[in-house]
N, C-alpha and C positions, 0 to 999 in steps of 0.2 A: 752487516749493512748499516750505514749511518747516514745521517743527513749531511749533504755536501755544504759544509761551512768552512771558513778559514781555520777556525779553531779545531774542528774535527780533522782537517788535513794536517795541521801541525801535530796533533796528538797521535793520530793513527798512521800517518804516512801511507806507505804502500800496503799496510796490513788490513785494509778495509775496502769494501765496495761502497762507493758513494752514490747517493741518489738525491736528486733535486727535490726541494720542498714541493709537495703536492703532486709529484710525478708518480702516480699510482701504477701506471703501465710500466714505467721504467723500473720501479721497485719489484713488480711482479716478474718482469723479464730477468732482472738480476737474480732473483731467487731461483727462477727456473734454470738459468745457466749454472748457478752455484750447485744446485741439487742434481741436475741431469748430466752435466759434463764431468766425466771422471777426473780430469786434471784441472778443472776450472778454478778451484781455490788454491792451486799450487803457489801462485805469486803471493797471495795474502798470507798463506800459512808459512811460507819461507821467510817473509818479512816480520812475522809476528814475534819471534823470540827477541830480536833486537829492539823492537818497540816496547815489548813488555819489560825488558831489562832496565829501561829508563825509569820505570815506575816501581821498582822493587823497594821494599822497606829499607833494605841495607843501603841502596843507592840514595834514597831520599834522606836518610839519616846522615850519610856521609856528606852529601851536598849541603845540608842544613848546618852541620857542624863546621864545615869549611867557611860558609858565609858568616856564621857567628864569630869564628876566630878572626876572620878578616875584618869584621866590624869592630872587634875589640882592640885591634891594633891601632 
């Protein structure tokens, strides 16, 4: 569960449950759904590997090297 901001949506995509700032009842309800319903986190867990792959060390190094090579040309 993360704060519902444009940055969080860009980073986490479908792999998170979003809650508005100050929405204590919404956060509590989201936690209850996540914990109580057997299949509740399925969407988030299915999306997580693709999201996490964007932030691997290998991927970050590859993208950084590509940008440095591009800048050097």
